[in-house]
C-alpha positions in Angstrom: 31.8 2.5 -54.9 30.9 1.4 -51.4 31.6 3.9 -48.7 34.1 3.0 -46.0 32.8 3.9 -42.5 35.8 2.6 -40.5 39.3 1.3 -41.1 41.4 -1.1 -39.3 44.5 0.5 -38.0 47.3 -2.0 -37.3 49.6 -0.7 -34.5 53.1 -2.1 -34.0 52.2 -3.3 -30.5 49.1 -5.1 -31.8 46.1 -4.8 -34.1 43.5 -2.3 -33.0 40.3 -1.4 -34.8 39.7 2.3 -34.9 36.5 4.0 -36.1 37.3 5.7 -39.3 35.9 8.6 -41.1 32.3 9.5 -41.0 30.2 8.6 -44.0 31.5 10.4 -47.1 29.1 12.7 -48.9 30.8 12.2 -52.3 31.8 9.1 -54.1 35.4 8.0 -53.5 37.3 6.2 -56.2 38.9 3.2 -54.6 42.1 1.9 -56.2 42.0 -1.4 -58.1 44.1 -3.1 -55.4 41.4 -2.6 -52.8 39.9 -6.1 -53.0 43.4 -7.7 -52.7 44.3 -5.5 -49.8 41.0 -6.4 -48.0 41.7 -10.1 -48.6 45.2 -9.8 -47.2 43.9 -7.8 -44.2 41.2 -10.5 -43.6 44.0 -13.1 -43.6 46.0 -11.1 -41.0 43.0 -10.6 -38.8 42.4 -14.4 -38.9 46.0 -15.0 -38.1 46.0 -12.6 -35.1 42.7 -14.1 -34.0 44.2 -17.6 -33.7 47.3 -16.3 -32.0 45.2 -14.6 -29.4 43.0 -17.7 -29.0 45.9 -20.1 -28.5 47.5 -17.9 -25.8 44.4 -16.3 -24.1 41.8 -19.0 -24.6 38.8 -19.6 -26.8 36.7 -17.0 -25.1 38.9 -14.4 -26.7 36.9 -13.4 -29.7 38.1 -9.8 -30.3 39.6 -10.4 -33.7 36.7 -12.5 -34.9 34.4 -9.6 -33.9 36.7 -7.2 -35.9 36.3 -9.4 -38.9 32.5 -9.4 -38.6 32.7 -5.6 -38.3 34.8 -5.3 -41.4 32.2 -7.4 -43.3 29.4 -5.2 -42.1 31.3 -2.1 -43.0 32.4 -3.3 -46.4 29.1 -4.9 -47.2 30.6 -7.0 -50.0 28.6 -9.0 -52.5 28.0 -12.7 -51.6 31.0 -14.0 -53.6 33.5 -11.5 -52.2 32.2 -12.0 -48.7 32.9 -15.7 -49.1 36.4 -14.9 -50.2 37.0 -12.6 -47.2 35.8 -15.3 -44.8 38.0 -17.9 -46.5 41.0 -15.5 -46.2 40.3 -15.1 -42.5 39.9 -18.8 -42.0 43.1 -19.5 -44.0 45.1 -17.1 -41.8 43.7 -18.8 -38.7 44.7 -22.3 -40.0 48.1 -21.1 -41.1 49.0 -19.9 -37.6 47.3 -23.0 -36.0 49.7 -25.1 -38.1 52.7 -23.0 -37.3 51.9 -22.5 -33.6 50.0 -25.4 -32.1 50.6 -24.1 -28.6 51.3 -20.7 -27.1 55.0 -20.0 -27.0 57.5 -17.1 -26.7 57.6 -16.5 -30.5 54.0 -15.5 -30.7 54.5 -11.9 -29.6 57.0 -11.4 -32.4 54.7 -13.0 -34.9 51.9 -10.7 -33.9 54.3 -7.7 -34.3 55.2 -8.8 -37.8 51.6 -9.3 -38.8 50.8 -5.9 -37.2 53.4 -4.2 -39.4 51.9 -5.8 -42.5 48.4 -4.9 -41.5 49.4 -1.3 -40.8 50.7 -1.0 -44.4 47.4 -2.5 -45.7 45.3 -0.2 -43.5 47.2 2.8 -44.7 46.7 1.8 -48.3 42.9 1.3 -47.7 42.6 4.6 -45.9 44.6 6.6 -48.5 41.7 7.4 -50.9 39.7 8.8 -48.0 42.5 11.0 -46.7 43.0 13.0 -49.9 
């Protein structure tokens, strides 16, 4: 199994990437739901990226950079990398459709996405915390 060098911790007030554990010296068995959790997390990161872009401007690339970091850390095969990128882009497009302009509902949407992301992050971290 690939080693996870960092995890994305989703805080209630917003999504924050936090460096995770140091490189593991032994192999960690990752649960079968890991790919699905990573796809869902990529979707959430894409969603939050769009919500930040629509309210803060196109120069805000923090969440796109987090996605690039996740891809580098996970080092997926070509096929799965494409799926992760597609999930990120779908999250972006979903929020773009839902929120074409910045409005007062976006902070609540970011908070909802953050809660979901936190659950996924905890699930992804669990095998490394045992």
